[in-house]
Every structure is written in C-alpha cells, then in structure tokens.
C-alpha positions in Angstrom: -30.6 -45.0 141.1 -27.2 -46.2 140.1 -24.2 -44.9 141.9 -21.7 -42.5 140.2 -18.4 -44.1 139.2 -14.9 -42.9 138.4 -13.7 -43.4 134.8 -10.6 -42.4 132.9 -10.9 -40.2 129.8 -10.1 -43.3 127.6 -12.7 -45.4 129.3 -15.3 -42.7 128.8 -14.3 -42.1 125.2 -14.6 -45.8 124.4 -18.1 -46.1 126.0 -19.3 -42.9 124.2 -17.5 -43.5 120.9 -15.6 -40.2 121.0 -11.9 -39.2 121.5 -10.3 -38.9 125.0 -9.6 -35.2 124.1 -13.3 -34.6 123.6 -14.0 -36.1 127.0 -11.3 -34.0 128.6 -12.7 -30.8 127.1 -16.2 -31.7 128.1 -15.2 -32.5 131.7 -13.6 -29.1 132.0 -16.5 -27.3 130.3 -19.1 -29.0 132.5 -17.0 -28.9 135.6 -17.0 -32.6 136.3 -15.2 -33.7 139.5 -11.7 -34.9 138.7 -8.9 -36.7 140.5 -5.6 -38.4 139.7 -5.5 -42.1 140.2 -2.5 -44.1 141.6 -1.5 -45.0 138.1 -1.2 -41.2 137.3 -4.2 -41.1 135.0 -6.9 -38.5 135.6 -10.4 -39.9 136.4 -13.7 -38.1 136.3 -16.8 -38.8 138.4 -19.6 -39.9 136.0 -23.3 -40.1 136.5 -24.5 -43.4 135.0 -27.5 -41.6 133.6 -25.2 -39.6 131.4 -23.8 -42.8 129.9 -27.3 -44.3 129.3 -28.5 -41.1 127.7 -25.5 -40.9 125.4 -25.7 -44.6 124.5 -29.5 -44.2 123.7 -28.8 -41.1 121.6 -25.9 -42.7 119.7 -28.0 -45.8 118.9 -30.9 -43.7 117.7 -28.5 -41.8 115.5 -27.2 -45.0 113.9 -30.7 -46.5 113.4 -32.1 -46.2 109.8 -34.4 -43.2 109.3 -37.6 -43.0 107.3 -37.6 -41.2 104.0 -39.3 -38.2 105.6 -36.5 -37.8 108.2 -33.7 -38.4 105.7 -34.8 -35.5 103.5 -35.0 -33.3 106.6 -31.6 -34.5 107.8 -30.1 -33.9 104.3 -31.4 -30.3 104.3 -30.1 -29.9 107.8 -26.7 -31.3 106.9 -26.5 -29.1 103.8 -27.2 -26.1 106.0 -24.6 -27.3 108.4 -22.1 -27.8 105.6 -22.8 -24.2 104.4 -22.5 -22.9 107.9 -19.1 -24.7 108.4 -17.9 -23.4 105.0 -18.8 -19.9 106.0 -16.9 -20.3 109.2 -13.9 -21.7 107.4 -14.0 -18.7 105.0 -14.2 -16.3 108.0 -11.4 -18.1 109.8 -9.2 -17.8 106.6 -10.0 -14.1 106.3 -9.1 -13.6 110.0 -5.8 -15.6 109.5 -5.0 -13.5 106.4 -5.7 -10.3 108.3 -3.5 -11.5 111.2 -0.7 -12.5 108.9 -0.9 -9.1 107.3 -0.9 -7.4 110.7 2.1 -9.6 111.9 4.1 -8.7 108.7 3.4 -5.0 109.2 4.4 -5.3 112.8 7.5 -7.2 111.9 8.4 -4.5 109.3 7.9 -1.8 111.9 10.0 -3.6 114.4 12.8 -4.1 111.9 12.7 -0.4 111.1 12.8 0.5 114.8 15.6 -2.0 115.4 17.6 -0.6 112.5 17.2 3.0 113.8 18.2 1.8 117.3 21.2 0.0 115.9 22.3 3.2 114.0 21.8 5.3 117.2 23.9 2.8 119.2 26.6 2.8 116.5 26.7 6.6 116.6 27.0 6.5 120.4 29.8 3.9 120.1 31.7 6.1 117.6 31.3 9.1 119.9 32.5 7.1 122.9 35.5 5.8 121.0 36.4 9.4 120.0 36.0 10.6 123.6 38.1 7.6 124.8 40.9 8.5 122.3 40.8 12.1 123.5 41.0 11.0 127.1 44.0 8.6 126.3 45.8 11.5 124.5 45.2 13.8 127.4 46.4 11.2 129.8 49.5 10.6 127.7 50.2 14.3 127.5 49.8 14.7 131.3 52.1 11.7 131.9 54.7 13.2 129.5 54.5 16.5 131.3 54.9 14.7 134.7 57.9 12.8 133.3 59.5 16.0 131.9 59.0 17.7 135.3 60.6 14.7 137.0 63.5 14.8 134.6 63.9 18.6 135.1 63.8 18.0 138.9 66.3 15.3 138.6 68.7 17.5 136.6 68.2 20.4 139.0 68.8 18.0 141.9 72.1 16.8 140.3 73.2 20.4 139.7 72.4 21.3 143.4 74.3 18.2 144.5 77.3 19.2 142.4 77.1 22.8 143.8 76.9 21.5 147.3 80.0 19.3 146.8 81.9 22.2 145.3 80.8 24.5 148.1 81.9 21.9 150.7 85.3 21.7 149.1 85.7 25.4 149.0 84.6 25.7 152.6 87.1 23.1 153.7 89.8 25.0 151.9 88.7 28.2 153.4 89.0 26.7 156.9 92.6 25.7 156.4 95.3 28.0 157.4 96.8 30.2 154.8 100.1 28.5 154.6 98.5 25.0 154.1 96.6 26.4 151.2 99.7 28.0 149.8 101.7 24.7 150.1 99.1 22.6 148.4 99.1 24.8 145.3 
C-alpha cells in the first residue's frame, strides 16, 4: 500500500483536472487533514488510492463509448440539462422574490426613518422654544438683579449723603453756642 502524501490544492487540481477551488471545497467537505507549509500554502494529506481512482475514472470518461452507451448518455445529459434549467428557473424565482422582499423592506425602512426624522425635528423645535424661554427668563432675572443692585446703590448713596449731613450737624451741635453764632 502506498503511503499518503501532502499536496497543495494546485498540485491536486492539476493531477485530477479540476480547479484548485474545487479541491479546497472537497477537502473541507470530506474533512481531509490540512496544514500550512513553510511557503504559506495549504497542503492536504492525500491517499494515493484516491488519485488512482480519480485518474481511472477520468480516463474512462474520456474514452470513446459504444453507440448503446452514447444514447443512454445523451438521454441522461438531456435530463441533467432539464434539471439544471429547472434549478436555474427556481433560483431566478427566489432571486426575484428576495429582490421584491428587499425593496419592500427598504421602502418600510425609508418610511420609518422619515417618521423618526420628523419626530426628531419636532423635538428639536420644542427644545429650541424651551431654550428661548429659558434664555428670556434668565435675561429677565438678570435684569431684575441689576435693577435691585442699582436701587441698592442709589439707596446706599442716599444713606451715605445722610450720614455725612448728620455728622456735620452733630459737629455743629457739639460746638459752643458762641462759635456757632460767629461762624454764621
């Protein structure tokens, strides 16, 4: 029995006459052991019997068939073509359905987004009105505070003037009568 060997996807594809992607998918599907080589390429562990079976099968497929087999193959290929055409039709139908579903979903999302945008605009308008009211209230409160400060300042000035006048009168009241009379 031949020993298993490590081969890259490209090497396997070349030996079997298929694409490297086909080998990659088959290795995953069948769970072949894989490892990364020093060159960074993925290699799979291959049983040599698999290679000999596939080579024998591919050479048998390429060999000329008898008339009896060619009629059977033709009928089989016609059935295969019809089956594939049916699958294509079904896939197209599914794609059309998905496209319709996506368009409906997109239209729904646009409607939802438009409603959300309108709601947010209303909230913004309300917030701007509230902010304007708050600014006006703050301005009014500040004006009241300034008026109170001005009133206080005027009252303070009046009291200061009264104090000075009272001090002058007190000083005059403390003087002797004849000093007051002479100063007149």
